All heavy atoms as a GROMACS GRO file, in nm:
protein
  618
    1MET      N    1  -1.037  -0.943  -0.281
    1MET     CA    2  -0.908  -0.923  -0.209
    1MET      C    3  -0.825  -1.044  -0.233
    1MET      O    4  -0.869  -1.160  -0.220
    1MET     CB    5  -0.939  -0.903  -0.060
    1MET     CG    6  -0.818  -0.889   0.024
    1MET     SD    7  -0.836  -0.855   0.198
    1MET     CE    8  -1.002  -0.848   0.230
    2ALA      N    9  -0.699  -1.028  -0.262
    2ALA     CA   10  -0.606  -1.140  -0.282
    2ALA      C   11  -0.577  -1.207  -0.148
    2ALA      O   12  -0.562  -1.144  -0.050
    2ALA     CB   13  -0.477  -1.096  -0.344
    3GLU      N   14  -0.568  -1.339  -0.149
    3GLU     CA   15  -0.547  -1.414  -0.022
    3GLU      C   16  -0.421  -1.492  -0.025
    3GLU      O   17  -0.396  -1.569   0.068
    3GLU     CB   18  -0.668  -1.507  -0.001
    3GLU     CG   19  -0.796  -1.439   0.029
    3GLU     CD   20  -0.790  -1.356   0.155
    3GLU    OE1   21  -0.721  -1.393   0.251
    3GLU    OE2   22  -0.857  -1.251   0.160
    4SER      N   23  -0.338  -1.479  -0.127
    4SER     CA   24  -0.214  -1.562  -0.126
    4SER      C   25  -0.092  -1.472  -0.114
    4SER      O   26  -0.094  -1.357  -0.144
    4SER     CB   27  -0.211  -1.645  -0.254
    4SER     OG   28  -0.201  -1.560  -0.366
    5THR      N   29   0.015  -1.538  -0.071
    5THR     CA   30   0.143  -1.468  -0.069
    5THR      C   31   0.239  -1.532  -0.160
    5THR      O   32   0.225  -1.650  -0.191
    5THR     CB   33   0.206  -1.467   0.074
    5THR    OG1   34   0.219  -1.601   0.119
    5THR    CG2   35   0.116  -1.391   0.172
    6THR      N   36   0.339  -1.463  -0.206
    6THR     CA   37   0.443  -1.525  -0.290
    6THR      C   38   0.543  -1.585  -0.198
    6THR      O   39   0.550  -1.557  -0.079
    6THR     CB   40   0.511  -1.423  -0.382
    6THR    OG1   41   0.572  -1.326  -0.301
    6THR    CG2   42   0.407  -1.359  -0.479
    7HIS      N   43   0.628  -1.675  -0.245
    7HIS     CA   44   0.730  -1.737  -0.164
    7HIS      C   45   0.871  -1.689  -0.199
    7HIS      O   46   0.962  -1.766  -0.209
    7HIS     CB   47   0.716  -1.888  -0.184
    7HIS     CG   48   0.588  -1.944  -0.135
    7HIS    ND1   49   0.556  -1.951   0.000
    7HIS    CD2   50   0.478  -1.983  -0.196
    7HIS    CE1   51   0.434  -1.997   0.011
    7HIS    NE2   52   0.387  -2.018  -0.106
    8GLN      N   53   0.883  -1.558  -0.212
    8GLN     CA   54   1.012  -1.499  -0.239
    8GLN      C   55   1.085  -1.476  -0.109
    8GLN      O   56   1.028  -1.458  -0.007
    8GLN     CB   57   0.999  -1.367  -0.316
    8GLN     CG   58   0.935  -1.388  -0.449
    8GLN     CD   59   0.911  -1.251  -0.518
    8GLN    OE1   60   0.937  -1.147  -0.459
    8GLN    NE2   61   0.858  -1.257  -0.634
    9ARG      N   62   1.217  -1.473  -0.116
    9ARG     CA   63   1.294  -1.444   0.004
    9ARG      C   64   1.275  -1.299   0.045
    9ARG      O   65   1.297  -1.208  -0.032
    9ARG     CB   66   1.443  -1.472  -0.032
    9ARG     CG   67   1.532  -1.464   0.088
    9ARG     CD   68   1.666  -1.504   0.050
    9ARG     NE   69   1.764  -1.450   0.142
    9ARG     CZ   70   1.890  -1.458   0.134
    9ARG    NH1   71   1.945  -1.514   0.027
    9ARG    NH2   72   1.968  -1.408   0.223
   10PRO      N   73   1.240  -1.272   0.172
   10PRO     CA   74   1.215  -1.137   0.219
   10PRO      C   75   1.343  -1.059   0.232
   10PRO      O   76   1.453  -1.115   0.248
   10PRO     CB   77   1.147  -1.154   0.355
   10PRO     CG   78   1.191  -1.286   0.399
   10PRO     CD   79   1.213  -1.374   0.278
   11ILE      N   80   1.335  -0.928   0.228
   11ILE     CA   81   1.448  -0.836   0.247
   11ILE      C   82   1.492  -0.849   0.397
   11ILE      O   83   1.407  -0.858   0.485
   11ILE     CB   84   1.406  -0.693   0.216
   11ILE    CG1   85   1.367  -0.685   0.068
   11ILE    CG2   86   1.515  -0.595   0.248
   11ILE    CD1   87   1.299  -0.558   0.030
   12MET      N   88   1.617  -0.843   0.422
   12MET     CA   89   1.669  -0.851   0.559
   12MET      C   90   1.602  -0.738   0.645
   12MET      O   91   1.600  -0.623   0.605
   12MET     CB   92   1.823  -0.830   0.562
   12MET     CG   93   1.895  -0.948   0.499
   12MET     SD   94   1.875  -1.101   0.587
   12MET     CE   95   1.962  -1.070   0.733
   13GLY      N   96   1.549  -0.774   0.760
   13GLY     CA   97   1.484  -0.682   0.850
   13GLY      C   98   1.340  -0.649   0.812
   13GLY      O   99   1.275  -0.572   0.878
   14TRP      N  100   1.295  -0.711   0.706
   14TRP     CA  101   1.156  -0.688   0.659
   14TRP      C  102   1.064  -0.783   0.731
   14TRP      O  103   1.076  -0.906   0.718
   14TRP     CB  104   1.150  -0.708   0.509
   14TRP     CG  105   1.021  -0.681   0.441
   14TRP    CD1  106   0.935  -0.779   0.396
   14TRP    CD2  107   0.962  -0.559   0.409
   14TRP    NE1  108   0.827  -0.719   0.338
   14TRP    CE2  109   0.840  -0.582   0.343
   14TRP    CE3  110   1.002  -0.427   0.432
   14TRP    CZ2  111   0.758  -0.484   0.298
   14TRP    CZ3  112   0.918  -0.326   0.384
   14TRP    CH2  113   0.796  -0.356   0.320
   15ASP      N  114   0.973  -0.732   0.810
   15ASP     CA  115   0.887  -0.822   0.888
   15ASP      C  116   0.748  -0.841   0.833
   15ASP      O  117   0.662  -0.884   0.898
   15ASP     CB  118   0.876  -0.768   1.032
   15ASP     CG  119   0.816  -0.628   1.041
   15ASP    OD1  120   0.808  -0.563   0.933
   15ASP    OD2  121   0.780  -0.585   1.147
   16LYS      N  122   0.732  -0.810   0.701
   16LYS     CA  123   0.603  -0.826   0.638
   16LYS      C  124   0.616  -0.929   0.526
   16LYS      O  125   0.720  -0.946   0.467
   16LYS     CB  126   0.558  -0.691   0.576
   16LYS     CG  127   0.539  -0.587   0.677
   16LYS     CD  128   0.521  -0.447   0.614
   16LYS     CE  129   0.542  -0.342   0.720
   16LYS     NZ  130   0.598  -0.225   0.671
   17PRO      N  131   0.507  -1.003   0.500
   17PRO     CA  132   0.515  -1.102   0.395
   17PRO      C  133   0.523  -1.036   0.259
   17PRO      O  134   0.482  -0.919   0.238
   17PRO     CB  135   0.383  -1.180   0.408
   17PRO     CG  136   0.292  -1.083   0.469
   17PRO     CD  137   0.376  -0.996   0.560
   18GLU      N  138   0.572  -1.109   0.160
   18GLU     CA  139   0.568  -1.062   0.021
   18GLU      C  140   0.427  -1.088  -0.028
   18GLU      O  141   0.387  -1.208  -0.044
   18GLU     CB  142   0.671  -1.138  -0.063
   18GLU     CG  143   0.815  -1.110  -0.029
   18GLU     CD  144   0.849  -0.963  -0.058
   18GLU    OE1  145   0.815  -0.910  -0.161
   18GLU    OE2  146   0.919  -0.903   0.025
   19LEU      N  147   0.346  -0.989  -0.044
   19LEU     CA  148   0.206  -1.003  -0.078
   19LEU      C  149   0.187  -1.020  -0.231
   19LEU      O  150   0.258  -0.955  -0.307
   19LEU     CB  151   0.127  -0.884  -0.032
   19LEU     CG  152   0.130  -0.857   0.119
   19LEU    CD1  153   0.057  -0.729   0.149
   19LEU    CD2  154   0.072  -0.972   0.199
   20ASP      N  155   0.093  -1.103  -0.269
   20ASP     CA  156   0.054  -1.117  -0.408
   20ASP      C  157  -0.051  -1.012  -0.433
   20ASP      O  158  -0.166  -1.022  -0.392
   20ASP     CB  159   0.000  -1.259  -0.432
   20ASP     CG  160  -0.046  -1.273  -0.577
   20ASP    OD1  161  -0.032  -1.181  -0.661
   20ASP    OD2  162  -0.101  -1.381  -0.609
   21LEU      N  163  -0.015  -0.906  -0.505
   21LEU     CA  164  -0.104  -0.795  -0.529
   21LEU      C  165  -0.172  -0.803  -0.667
   21LEU      O  166  -0.245  -0.712  -0.706
   21LEU     CB  167  -0.028  -0.661  -0.520
   21LEU     CG  168   0.040  -0.637  -0.386
   21LEU    CD1  169   0.124  -0.508  -0.391
   21LEU    CD2  170  -0.061  -0.631  -0.272
   22SER      N  171  -0.153  -0.917  -0.736
   22SER     CA  172  -0.206  -0.930  -0.872
   22SER      C  173  -0.357  -0.930  -0.876
   22SER      O  174  -0.417  -0.892  -0.974
   22SER     CB  175  -0.151  -1.058  -0.940
   22SER     OG  176  -0.195  -1.172  -0.868
   23GLU      N  177  -0.424  -0.972  -0.767
   23GLU     CA  178  -0.571  -0.974  -0.759
   23GLU      C  179  -0.625  -0.866  -0.671
   23GLU      O  180  -0.748  -0.865  -0.638
   23GLU     CB  181  -0.614  -1.114  -0.709
   23GLU     CG  182  -0.569  -1.230  -0.795
   23GLU     CD  183  -0.643  -1.239  -0.930
   23GLU    OE1  184  -0.764  -1.204  -0.934
   23GLU    OE2  185  -0.583  -1.279  -1.027
   24ALA      N  186  -0.542  -0.777  -0.622
   24ALA     CA  187  -0.588  -0.671  -0.529
   24ALA      C  188  -0.688  -0.582  -0.597
   24ALA      O  189  -0.682  -0.554  -0.719
   24ALA     CB  190  -0.467  -0.589  -0.485
   25GLN      N  191  -0.783  -0.533  -0.517
   25GLN     CA  192  -0.884  -0.438  -0.566
   25GLN      C  193  -0.840  -0.299  -0.525
   25GLN      O  194  -0.858  -0.255  -0.412
   25GLN     CB  195  -1.021  -0.476  -0.511
   25GLN     CG  196  -1.072  -0.605  -0.557
   25GLN     CD  197  -1.207  -0.638  -0.494
   25GLN    OE1  198  -1.262  -0.565  -0.411
   25GLN    NE2  199  -1.262  -0.749  -0.539
   26TRP      N  200  -0.776  -0.230  -0.622
   26TRP     CA  201  -0.719  -0.097  -0.593
   26TRP      C  202  -0.827   0.008  -0.593
   26TRP      O  203  -0.916   0.005  -0.675
   26TRP     CB  204  -0.614  -0.069  -0.698
   26TRP     CG  205  -0.496  -0.158  -0.686
   26TRP    CD1  206  -0.472  -0.272  -0.758
   26TRP    CD2  207  -0.385  -0.147  -0.598
   26TRP    NE1  208  -0.354  -0.332  -0.720
   26TRP    CE2  209  -0.298  -0.254  -0.621
   26TRP    CE3  210  -0.346  -0.053  -0.497
   26TRP    CZ2  211  -0.180  -0.275  -0.548
   26TRP    CZ3  212  -0.230  -0.070  -0.429
   26TRP    CH2  213  -0.149  -0.182  -0.453
   27GLN      N  214  -0.815   0.102  -0.503
   27GLN     CA  215  -0.909   0.213  -0.487
   27GLN      C  216  -0.831   0.344  -0.491
   27GLN      O  217  -0.722   0.351  -0.433
   27GLN     CB  218  -0.984   0.201  -0.357
   27GLN     CG  219  -1.051   0.070  -0.332
   27GLN     CD  220  -1.106   0.063  -0.188
   27GLN    OE1  221  -1.126   0.158  -0.119
   27GLN    NE2  222  -1.115  -0.062  -0.142
   28SER      N  223  -0.886   0.444  -0.558
   28SER     CA  224  -0.822   0.573  -0.558
   28SER      C  225  -0.829   0.634  -0.414
   28SER      O  226  -0.929   0.618  -0.347
   28SER     CB  227  -0.895   0.665  -0.654
   28SER     OG  228  -0.844   0.796  -0.644
   29SER      N  229  -0.722   0.694  -0.376
   29SER     CA  230  -0.716   0.753  -0.240
   29SER      C  231  -0.787   0.883  -0.230
   29SER      O  232  -0.812   0.934  -0.119
   29SER     CB  233  -0.573   0.768  -0.197
   29SER     OG  234  -0.507   0.862  -0.281
   30SER      N  235  -0.821   0.941  -0.337
   30SER     CA  236  -0.886   1.077  -0.334
   30SER      C  237  -1.000   1.090  -0.433
   30SER      O  238  -1.006   1.185  -0.509
   30SER     CB  239  -0.777   1.184  -0.358
   30SER     OG  240  -0.719   1.160  -0.483
   31ARG      N  241  -1.089   0.996  -0.431
   31ARG     CA  242  -1.207   1.000  -0.519
   31ARG      C  243  -1.173   1.016  -0.666
   31ARG      O  244  -1.236   1.092  -0.739
   31ARG     CB  245  -1.304   1.110  -0.473
   31ARG     CG  246  -1.354   1.091  -0.334
   31ARG     CD  247  -1.445   1.209  -0.294
   31ARG     NE  248  -1.464   1.201  -0.149
   31ARG     CZ  249  -1.396   1.274  -0.060
   31ARG    NH1  250  -1.298   1.354  -0.104
   31ARG    NH2  251  -1.421   1.264   0.066
   32GLY      N  252  -1.061   0.956  -0.708
   32GLY     CA  253  -1.022   0.958  -0.845
   32GLY      C  254  -0.945   1.078  -0.890
   32GLY      O  255  -0.906   1.094  -1.002
   33LEU      N  256  -0.908   1.168  -0.794
   33LEU     CA  257  -0.839   1.292  -0.824
   33LEU      C  258  -0.686   1.282  -0.809
   33LEU      O  259  -0.616   1.366  -0.861
   33LEU     CB  260  -0.896   1.409  -0.743
   33LEU     CG  261  -1.045   1.432  -0.758
   33LEU    CD1  262  -1.091   1.539  -0.655
   33LEU    CD2  263  -1.081   1.473  -0.898
   34GLY      N  264  -0.641   1.186  -0.733
   34GLY     CA  265  -0.500   1.181  -0.703
   34GLY      C  266  -0.424   1.074  -0.778
   34GLY      O  267  -0.479   1.003  -0.867
   35ASP      N  268  -0.296   1.063  -0.748
   35ASP     CA  269  -0.211   0.972  -0.818
   35ASP      C  270  -0.186   0.844  -0.736
   35ASP      O  271  -0.113   0.756  -0.780
   35ASP     CB  272  -0.076   1.036  -0.844
   35ASP     CG  273  -0.090   1.152  -0.943
   35ASP    OD1  274  -0.176   1.143  -1.028
   35ASP    OD2  275  -0.009   1.244  -0.934
   36VAL      N  276  -0.247   0.831  -0.619
   36VAL     CA  277  -0.218   0.721  -0.529
   36VAL      C  278  -0.342   0.629  -0.522
   36VAL      O  279  -0.455   0.676  -0.516
   36VAL     CB  280  -0.182   0.769  -0.388
   36VAL    CG1  281  -0.166   0.658  -0.290
   36VAL    CG2  282  -0.058   0.857  -0.393
   37GLN      N  283  -0.314   0.496  -0.523
   37GLN     CA  284  -0.422   0.396  -0.503
   37GLN      C  285  -0.383   0.313  -0.386
   37GLN      O  286  -0.263   0.289  -0.361
   37GLN     CB  287  -0.434   0.312  -0.630
   37GLN     CG  288  -0.484   0.382  -0.750
   37GLN     CD  289  -0.490   0.290  -0.868
   37GLN    OE1  290  -0.404   0.209  -0.892
   37GLN    NE2  291  -0.595   0.306  -0.948
   38ILE      N  292  -0.483   0.264  -0.314
   38ILE     CA  293  -0.459   0.173  -0.201
   38ILE      C  294  -0.540   0.046  -0.218
   38ILE      O  295  -0.643   0.042  -0.290
   38ILE     CB  296  -0.492   0.240  -0.069
   38ILE    CG1  297  -0.638   0.283  -0.062
   38ILE    CG2  298  -0.399   0.357  -0.039
   38ILE    CD1  299  -0.683   0.330   0.078
   39ALA      N  300  -0.495  -0.062  -0.156
   39ALA     CA  301  -0.567  -0.188  -0.156
   39ALA      C  302  -0.544  -0.253  -0.019
   39ALA      O  303  -0.436  -0.235   0.041
   39ALA     CB  304  -0.511  -0.283  -0.265
   40PHE      N  305  -0.642  -0.326   0.030
   40PHE     CA  306  -0.629  -0.394   0.156
   40PHE      C  307  -0.613  -0.542   0.124
   40PHE      O  308  -0.695  -0.603   0.059
   40PHE     CB  309  -0.760  -0.374   0.237
   40PHE     CG  310  -0.784  -0.224   0.265
   40PHE    CD1  311  -0.868  -0.152   0.185
   40PHE    CD2  312  -0.718  -0.162   0.372
   40PHE    CE1  313  -0.888  -0.017   0.205
   40PHE    CE2  314  -0.738  -0.028   0.392
   40PHE     CZ  315  -0.822   0.044   0.315
   41VAL      N  316  -0.496  -0.597   0.168
   41VAL     CA  317  -0.459  -0.732   0.130
   41VAL      C  318  -0.405  -0.802   0.257
   41VAL      O  319  -0.305  -0.760   0.310
   41VAL     CB  320  -0.352  -0.738   0.018
   41VAL    CG1  321  -0.317  -0.875  -0.018
   41VAL    CG2  322  -0.400  -0.661  -0.102
   42GLU      N  323  -0.469  -0.911   0.295
   42GLU     CA  324  -0.425  -0.997   0.403
   42GLU      C  325  -0.392  -0.922   0.532
   42GLU      O  326  -0.293  -0.946   0.599
   42GLU     CB  327  -0.302  -1.079   0.358
   42GLU     CG  328  -0.335  -1.172   0.244
   42GLU     CD  329  -0.214  -1.256   0.207
   42GLU    OE1  330  -0.142  -1.301   0.298
   42GLU    OE2  331  -0.199  -1.276   0.086
   43GLY      N  332  -0.472  -0.817   0.566
   43GLY     CA  333  -0.448  -0.741   0.687
   43GLY      C  334  -0.349  -0.627   0.674
   43GLY      O  335  -0.318  -0.563   0.772
   44PHE      N  336  -0.299  -0.608   0.556
   44PHE     CA  337  -0.204  -0.498   0.533
   44PHE      C  338  -0.269  -0.395   0.436
   44PHE      O  339  -0.367  -0.428   0.368
   44PHE     CB  340  -0.072  -0.552   0.467
   44PHE     CG  341   0.007  -0.641   0.559
   44PHE    CD1  342  -0.017  -0.774   0.559
   44PHE    CD2  343   0.100  -0.587   0.644
   44PHE    CE1  344   0.055  -0.858   0.649
   44PHE    CE2  345   0.171  -0.666   0.728
   44PHE     CZ  346   0.153  -0.803   0.730
   45VAL      N  347  -0.210  -0.280   0.427
   45VAL     CA  348  -0.250  -0.176   0.333
   45VAL      C  349  -0.137  -0.157   0.233
   45VAL      O  350  -0.021  -0.134   0.272
   45VAL     CB  351  -0.282  -0.043   0.404
   45VAL    CG1  352  -0.325   0.064   0.300
   45VAL    CG2  353  -0.386  -0.062   0.511
   46ALA      N  354  -0.169  -0.175   0.105
   46ALA     CA  355  -0.071  -0.150  -0.003
   46ALA      C  356  -0.101  -0.021  -0.070
   46ALA      O  357  -0.219   0.013  -0.086
   46ALA     CB  358  -0.077  -0.266  -0.106
   47MET      N  359   0.000   0.055  -0.105
   47MET     CA  360  -0.016   0.182  -0.172
   47MET      C  361   0.071   0.183  -0.294
   47MET      O  362   0.188   0.143  -0.291
   47MET     CB  363   0.019   0.296  -0.074
   47MET     CG  364  -0.005   0.434  -0.137
   47MET     SD  365   0.020   0.572  -0.014
   47MET     CE  366   0.194   0.572   0.008
   48ARG      N  367   0.018   0.233  -0.405
   48ARG     CA  368   0.097   0.239  -0.527
   48ARG      C  369   0.067   0.367  -0.604
   48ARG      O  370  -0.038   0.438  -0.578
   48ARG     CB  371   0.072   0.120  -0.619
   48ARG     CG  372  -0.065   0.122  -0.683
   48ARG     CD  373  -0.086   0.004  -0.776
   48ARG     NE  374  -0.215   0.015  -0.845
   48ARG     CZ  375  -0.261  -0.081  -0.923
   48ARG    NH1  376  -0.190  -0.192  -0.940
   48ARG    NH2  377  -0.375  -0.066  -0.982
   49ASN      N  378   0.150   0.402  -0.698
   49ASN     CA  379   0.135   0.514  -0.789
   49ASN      C  380   0.045   0.468  -0.899
   49ASN      O  381   0.077   0.379  -0.974
   49ASN     CB  382   0.272   0.558  -0.843
   49ASN     CG  383   0.263   0.677  -0.932
   49ASN    OD1  384   0.158   0.710  -0.992
   49ASN    ND2  385   0.371   0.745  -0.950
   50SER      N  386  -0.073   0.532  -0.919
   50SER     CA  387  -0.167   0.491  -1.020
   50SER      C  388  -0.116   0.518  -1.157
   50SER      O  389  -0.163   0.449  -1.254
   50SER     CB  390  -0.302   0.562  -0.999
   50SER     OG  391  -0.289   0.700  -1.012
   51ASP      N  392  -0.023   0.612  -1.177
   51ASP     CA  393   0.032   0.636  -1.309
   51ASP      C  394   0.136   0.531  -1.344
   51ASP      O  395   0.176   0.520  -1.462
   51ASP     CB  396   0.099   0.774  -1.314
   51ASP     CG  397  -0.001   0.888  -1.306
   51ASP    OD1  398  -0.120   0.864  -1.346
   51ASP    OD2  399   0.038   0.995  -1.261
   52SER      N  400   0.184   0.457  -1.249
   52SER     CA  401   0.288   0.355  -1.271
   52SER      C  402   0.260   0.228  -1.190
   52SER      O  403   0.334   0.195  -1.098
   52SER     CB  404   0.422   0.416  -1.226
   52SER     OG  405   0.522   0.386  -1.310
   53PRO      N  406   0.143   0.160  -1.218
   53PRO     CA  407   0.105   0.048  -1.133
   53PRO      C  408   0.203  -0.068  -1.129
   53PRO      O  409   0.201  -0.149  -1.039
   53PRO     CB  410  -0.031   0.008  -1.191
   53PRO     CG  411  -0.036   0.066  -1.327
   53PRO     CD  412   0.055   0.186  -1.326
   54GLU      N  413   0.296  -0.074  -1.227
   54GLU     CA  414   0.391  -0.181  -1.230
   54GLU      C  415   0.508  -0.160  -1.137
   54GLU      O  416   0.584  -0.249  -1.104
   54GLU     CB  417   0.445  -0.208  -1.372
   54GLU     CG  418   0.527  -0.095  -1.427
   54GLU     CD  419   0.453   0.032  -1.472
   54GLU    OE1  420   0.330   0.031  -1.482
   54GLU    OE2  421   0.522   0.130  -1.495
   55SER      N  422   0.525  -0.036  -1.089
   55SER     CA  423   0.633  -0.007  -0.997
   55SER      C  424   0.602  -0.063  -0.859
   55SER      O  425   0.487  -0.096  -0.831
   55SER     CB  426   0.655   0.145  -0.988
   55SER     OG  427   0.538   0.212  -0.940
   56PRO      N  428   0.702  -0.080  -0.772
   56PRO     CA  429   0.677  -0.140  -0.640
   56PRO      C  430   0.578  -0.064  -0.558
   56PRO      O  431   0.567   0.059  -0.564
   56PRO     CB  432   0.818  -0.134  -0.577
   56PRO     CG  433   0.910  -0.123  -0.690
   56PRO     CD  434   0.842  -0.048  -0.795
   57SER      N  435   0.499  -0.141  -0.478
   57SER     CA  436   0.402  -0.080  -0.392
   57SER      C  437   0.464  -0.072  -0.249
   57SER      O  438   0.549  -0.154  -0.211
   57SER     CB  439   0.279  -0.170  -0.382
   57SER     OG  440   0.221  -0.180  -0.509
   58LEU      N  441   0.418   0.024  -0.173
   58LEU     CA  442   0.455   0.037  -0.032
   58LEU      C  443   0.355  -0.051   0.048
   58LEU      O  444   0.234  -0.047   0.020
   58LEU     CB  445   0.451   0.179   0.015
   58LEU     CG  446   0.545   0.279  -0.049
   58LEU    CD1  447   0.512   0.422  -0.005
   58LEU    CD2  448   0.687   0.243  -0.013
   59ILE      N  449   0.404  -0.121   0.145
   59ILE     CA  450   0.317  -0.204   0.230
   59ILE      C  451   0.323  -0.155   0.374
   59ILE      O  452   0.428  -0.131   0.426
   59ILE     CB  453   0.366  -0.355   0.227
   59ILE    CG1  454   0.379  -0.404   0.082
   59ILE    CG2  455   0.273  -0.440   0.308
   59ILE    CD1  456   0.251  -0.406   0.004
   60PHE      N  457   0.202  -0.132   0.430
   60PHE     CA  458   0.192  -0.076   0.567
   60PHE      C  459   0.116  -0.178   0.653
   60PHE      O  460   0.018  -0.242   0.609
   60PHE     CB  461   0.110   0.052   0.566
   60PHE     CG  462   0.166   0.165   0.489
   60PHE    CD1  463   0.142   0.179   0.358
   60PHE    CD2  464   0.244   0.260   0.556
   60PHE    CE1  465   0.194   0.290   0.285
   60PHE    CE2  466   0.297   0.367   0.486
   60PHE     CZ  467   0.272   0.383   0.347
   61THR      N  468   0.160  -0.191   0.780
   61THR     CA  469   0.070  -0.260   0.877
   61THR      C  470  -0.041  -0.163   0.909
   61THR      O  471  -0.032  -0.041   0.881
   61THR     CB  472   0.152  -0.289   1.006
   61THR    OG1  473   0.186  -0.169   1.067
   61THR    CG2  474   0.274  -0.380   0.975
   62PRO      N  475  -0.151  -0.206   0.973
   62PRO     CA  476  -0.254  -0.112   1.014
   62PRO      C  477  -0.202   0.003   1.100
   62PRO      O  478  -0.242   0.118   1.081
   62PRO     CB  479  -0.356  -0.198   1.087
   62PRO     CG  480  -0.340  -0.333   1.026
   62PRO     CD  481  -0.189  -0.346   0.997
   63ALA      N  482  -0.111  -0.024   1.192
   63ALA     CA  483  -0.055   0.083   1.277
   63ALA      C  484   0.027   0.181   1.197
   63ALA      O  485   0.018   0.303   1.215
   63ALA     CB  486   0.028   0.021   1.390
   64GLU      N  487   0.108   0.130   1.105
   64GLU     CA  488   0.188   0.217   1.018
   64GLU      C  489   0.099   0.303   0.931
   64GLU      O  490   0.125   0.421   0.910
   64GLU     CB  491   0.285   0.137   0.932
   64GLU     CG  492   0.396   0.069   1.005
   64GLU     CD  493   0.472  -0.033   0.922
   64GLU    OE1  494   0.412  -0.084   0.826
   64GLU    OE2  495   0.587  -0.061   0.955
   65TRP      N  496  -0.008   0.243   0.879
   65TRP     CA  497  -0.100   0.321   0.792
   65TRP      C  498  -0.169   0.431   0.871
   65TRP      O  499  -0.178   0.543   0.826
   65TRP     CB  500  -0.206   0.226   0.730
   65TRP     CG  501  -0.301   0.298   0.643
   65TRP    CD1  502  -0.432   0.326   0.664
   65TRP    CD2  503  -0.270   0.353   0.514
   65TRP    NE1  504  -0.486   0.396   0.562
   65TRP    CE2  505  -0.390   0.416   0.467
   65TRP    CE3  506  -0.158   0.361   0.433
   65TRP    CZ2  507  -0.396   0.479   0.343
   65TRP    CZ3  508  -0.167   0.428   0.312
   65TRP    CH2  509  -0.284   0.485   0.268
   66GLY      N  510  -0.212   0.397   0.995
   66GLY     CA  511  -0.272   0.499   1.077
   66GLY      C  512  -0.180   0.616   1.105
   66GLY      O  513  -0.215   0.734   1.099
   67ALA      N  514  -0.050   0.587   1.131
   67ALA     CA  515   0.048   0.690   1.159
   67ALA      C  516   0.073   0.771   1.030
   67ALA      O  517   0.087   0.894   1.037
   67ALA     CB  518   0.177   0.632   1.208
   68PHE      N  519   0.077   0.704   0.911
   68PHE     CA  520   0.096   0.777   0.785
   68PHE      C  521  -0.020   0.870   0.761
   68PHE      O  522   0.003   0.987   0.728
   68PHE     CB  523   0.109   0.678   0.678
   68PHE     CG  524   0.119   0.739   0.538
   68PHE    CD1  525   0.237   0.794   0.494
   68PHE    CD2  526   0.007   0.745   0.456
   68PHE    CE1  527   0.244   0.853   0.369
   68PHE    CE2  528   0.012   0.802   0.330
   68PHE     CZ  529   0.134   0.860   0.288
   69VAL      N  530  -0.142   0.823   0.773
   69VAL     CA  531  -0.259   0.906   0.750
   69VAL      C  532  -0.265   1.022   0.848
   69VAL      O  533  -0.297   1.137   0.811
   69VAL     CB  534  -0.387   0.822   0.754
   69VAL    CG1  535  -0.513   0.909   0.748
   69VAL    CG2  536  -0.388   0.720   0.636
   70SER      N  537  -0.238   0.992   0.973
   70SER     CA  538  -0.236   1.098   1.074
   70SER      C  539  -0.133   1.206   1.041
   70SER      O  540  -0.162   1.328   1.050
   70SER     CB  541  -0.204   1.041   1.214
   70SER     OG  542  -0.198   1.143   1.310
   71GLY      N  543  -0.015   1.162   1.000
   71GLY     CA  544   0.088   1.256   0.961
   71GLY      C  545   0.051   1.338   0.837
   71GLY      O  546   0.072   1.459   0.829
   72ALA      N  547  -0.017   1.274   0.745
   72ALA     CA  548  -0.064   1.342   0.623
   72ALA      C  549  -0.167   1.449   0.657
   72ALA      O  550  -0.164   1.560   0.607
   72ALA     CB  551  -0.120   1.243   0.523
   73ARG      N  552  -0.256   1.418   0.745
   73ARG     CA  553  -0.361   1.513   0.789
   73ARG      C  554  -0.297   1.634   0.862
   73ARG      O  555  -0.353   1.742   0.856
   73ARG     CB  556  -0.462   1.446   0.879
   73ARG     CG  557  -0.552   1.352   0.805
   73ARG     CD  558  -0.655   1.294   0.892
   73ARG     NE  559  -0.740   1.206   0.818
   73ARG     CZ  560  -0.798   1.096   0.864
   73ARG    NH1  561  -0.780   1.058   0.986
   73ARG    NH2  562  -0.873   1.019   0.784
   74GLU      N  563  -0.186   1.611   0.928
   74GLU     CA  564  -0.118   1.718   0.998
   74GLU      C  565  -0.022   1.795   0.908
   74GLU      O  566   0.050   1.885   0.955
   74GLU     CB  567  -0.042   1.663   1.117
   74GLU     CG  568  -0.140   1.611   1.224
   74GLU     CD  569  -0.066   1.539   1.339
   74GLU    OE1  570   0.060   1.543   1.346
   74GLU    OE2  571  -0.135   1.482   1.422
   75GLY      N  572  -0.014   1.756   0.780
   75GLY     CA  573   0.070   1.829   0.685
   75GLY      C  574   0.208   1.778   0.670
   75GLY      O  575   0.290   1.839   0.605
   76GLU      N  576   0.238   1.659   0.728
   76GLU     CA  577   0.372   1.604   0.717
   76GLU      C  578   0.405   1.557   0.575
   76GLU      O  579   0.517   1.550   0.538
   76GLU     CB  580   0.394   1.486   0.812
   76GLU     CG  581   0.417   1.530   0.956
   76GLU     CD  582   0.453   1.411   1.042
   76GLU    OE1  583   0.534   1.328   0.998
   76GLU    OE2  584   0.394   1.403   1.151
   77PHE      N  585   0.304   1.517   0.498
   77PHE     CA  586   0.321   1.458   0.367
   77PHE      C  587   0.238   1.538   0.269
   77PHE      O  588   0.130   1.578   0.292
   77PHE     CB  589   0.274   1.312   0.366
   77PHE     CG  590   0.342   1.232   0.469
   77PHE    CD1  591   0.277   1.200   0.591
   77PHE    CD2  592   0.472   1.180   0.451
   77PHE    CE1  593   0.341   1.122   0.686
   77PHE    CE2  594   0.533   1.102   0.550
   77PHE     CZ  595   0.464   1.076   0.667
   78ASP      N  596   0.294   1.555   0.147
   78ASP     CA  597   0.217   1.616   0.040
   78ASP      C  598   0.166   1.502  -0.050
   78ASP      O  599   0.245   1.442  -0.119
   78ASP     CB  600   0.310   1.708  -0.041
   78ASP     CG  601   0.237   1.781  -0.153
   78ASP    OD1  602   0.111   1.761  -0.165
   78ASP    OD2  603   0.299   1.850  -0.232
   79LEU      N  604   0.037   1.477  -0.045
   79LEU     CA  605  -0.021   1.367  -0.119
   79LEU      C  606  -0.068   1.409  -0.259
   79LEU      O  607  -0.128   1.330  -0.331
   79LEU     CB  608  -0.136   1.306  -0.045
   79LEU     CG  609  -0.099   1.242   0.090
   79LEU    CD1  610  -0.224   1.192   0.158
   79LEU    CD2  611   0.001   1.133   0.072
   80THR      N  612  -0.041   1.530  -0.300
   80THR     CA  613  -0.085   1.576  -0.434
   80THR      C  614   0.020   1.552  -0.539
   80THR      O  615   0.132   1.532  -0.515
   80THR     CB  616  -0.119   1.724  -0.430
   80THR    OG1  617  -0.006   1.797  -0.389
   80THR    CG2  618  -0.237   1.751  -0.338
   0.00000   0.00000   0.00000
């Protein structure tokens, strides 16, 4: 798991650190069948498109991740 953050200026209203994801250990979200990968970095959950790993990742707090997963289980999101 990566333990460092970058020192870039955050986006206005962004309350999360700019995480260094270069050393993150990415895991497939669906046993290798889906297009999404997640990594746990410095207490946050990062999510990226496995087909385009260089594109920006979404960063969730644990509470945001829980709400996202709960919504996905209820059919709010199409993860395929």
